[in-house]
C-alpha positions in Angstrom: 173.3 101.5 97.7 174.8 98.9 95.4 178.3 99.2 93.9 176.9 99.3 90.4 174.7 102.3 91.2 177.6 104.1 92.6 179.7 103.4 89.5 176.9 104.6 87.4 176.6 107.9 89.3 180.3 108.5 89.2 180.4 107.9 85.5 177.4 110.2 85.0 179.1 113.0 87.0 182.3 112.6 85.0 180.4 112.9 81.8 178.5 115.9 83.1 181.5 117.8 84.3 183.8 116.9 81.5 181.5 118.4 78.9 180.7 115.0 77.5 176.9 115.5 77.8 175.1 115.1 74.6 174.5 118.6 73.2 172.5 120.0 70.2 169.6 117.6 70.4 171.5 114.4 71.3 174.6 115.0 69.1 177.8 115.4 71.1 180.1 118.3 70.3 183.0 116.2 69.2 185.6 118.8 68.3 185.1 121.2 71.2 188.2 119.8 72.9 190.3 120.2 69.8 189.5 123.8 68.9 192.0 125.5 71.3 194.8 123.1 70.3 194.3 123.3 66.6 193.6 127.1 66.8 196.9 127.5 68.7 198.7 125.4 66.0 197.2 127.5 63.3 198.3 130.7 65.1 201.8 129.4 65.4 201.9 127.8 62.0 199.5 128.9 59.3 195.8 128.6 58.5 195.7 126.8 55.2 192.7 129.0 54.2 194.9 132.1 54.9 197.7 130.7 52.7 195.3 130.1 49.8 193.6 133.5 50.3 197.0 135.2 49.9 198.5 132.8 47.4 199.5 135.5 45.0 201.1 137.7 47.7 203.0 134.7 49.1 204.0 133.6 45.7 202.6 130.0 45.8 203.2 128.1 42.6 200.4 126.2 40.9 202.0 123.0 42.0 202.1 124.1 45.6 198.5 125.2 45.4 197.5 121.9 44.0 199.4 120.0 46.7 198.0 122.1 49.5 194.4 121.8 48.2 194.9 118.0 47.8 196.2 117.7 51.3 193.3 119.8 52.6 190.7 117.6 50.9 192.4 114.4 52.1 192.6 115.6 55.6 189.0 116.9 55.7 187.8 113.5 54.4 189.8 111.6 57.1 188.5 114.1 59.7 184.9 113.5 58.8 185.4 109.7 59.0 187.2 110.0 62.3 184.4 112.2 63.8 181.8 109.7 62.6 183.8 106.8 64.2 183.9 108.8 67.5 180.2 109.5 67.4 179.4 105.8 67.0 181.7 104.9 69.9 180.1 107.6 72.0 176.6 106.3 71.2 177.8 102.8 72.3 179.2 104.3 75.5 175.9 106.0 76.2 174.1 102.7 75.7 176.4 101.0 78.2 175.6 103.7 80.7 171.9 103.1 80.2 172.2 99.4 80.8 170.9 98.1 84.1 174.2 96.5 85.1 177.3 98.5 84.3 180.1 96.6 82.6 183.3 98.4 83.8 185.7 96.7 81.5 183.6 97.4 78.4 183.2 101.0 79.5 186.9 101.5 80.1 187.7 99.9 76.8 185.3 102.2 74.9 186.5 105.3 76.8 190.1 104.5 75.9 189.1 103.9 72.3 187.3 107.2 72.1 190.3 109.0 73.7 192.7 107.3 71.2 190.5 108.3 68.2 190.3 111.9 69.4 194.1 112.0 69.9 194.5 110.5 66.4 192.3 113.3 64.9 194.2 116.0 66.8 197.6 114.6 65.6 196.4 114.2 62.1 195.4 117.9 62.0 198.7 118.9 63.5 200.7 116.8 61.0 198.6 118.3 58.2 199.6 121.8 59.2 203.2 120.8 59.5 203.1 119.1 56.1 201.7 122.3 54.5 204.4 124.4 56.1 207.0 122.0 54.8 205.7 122.7 51.2 206.7 126.4 51.5 210.1 128.0 50.9 211.8 130.1 53.6 210.8 133.2 51.7 207.2 132.2 51.4 207.1 131.4 55.1 208.4 134.9 55.9 205.8 136.5 53.6 203.0 134.4 55.2 204.1 135.4 58.7 204.0 139.1 57.8 200.6 138.7 56.2 199.3 136.8 59.2 200.5 139.6 61.5 198.9 142.2 59.2 195.7 140.2 59.2 195.6 140.1 63.0 196.2 143.9 63.2 193.4 144.5 60.7 191.0 142.2 62.5 191.8 143.8 65.9 191.3 147.3 64.4 187.9 146.3 62.9 186.8 144.8 66.2 187.8 147.9 68.1 185.9 150.1 65.6 182.8 147.8 65.9 183.1 147.9 69.7 183.4 151.7 69.8 180.2 152.0 67.7 178.4 150.0 70.4 179.5 152.4 73.1 182.6 150.6 74.3 184.4 147.3 74.4 182.2 144.2 74.8 182.9 141.9 77.6 
């Protein structure tokens, strides 16, 4: 077996077992790796949607609401562009894999670029959440934390009621 064939098989196995396979009809799931991290950040910080949902209870000023919504729009636009850039790089990576002769240096370069862009997206989202928290006063943060805890209790209660109606807790 040639060295290139072995390299190709190893790369293919890495893609298969790392969740990098093209899903949903050839479109990779680009944010799957981010969800736990961003979800964790939102659980520790605040979901911007939750802040805006309870803007009156938290006591957000119109200026704060405007800044938060502006930051959300800017971040979402950058995130869409970033995901598109990653998708293009992943398509190029897939083309390199399909090539008869595998170019290791080109594949490594593309893999590093994809990783860097995914990390940039993750950090951008994290900084966005931190920036939004910095817009709040200490009193607003305290109110948001208590509302978040209440929201969790309410969701847990609704889930338990739903599960009881189905004859027990779902697994």
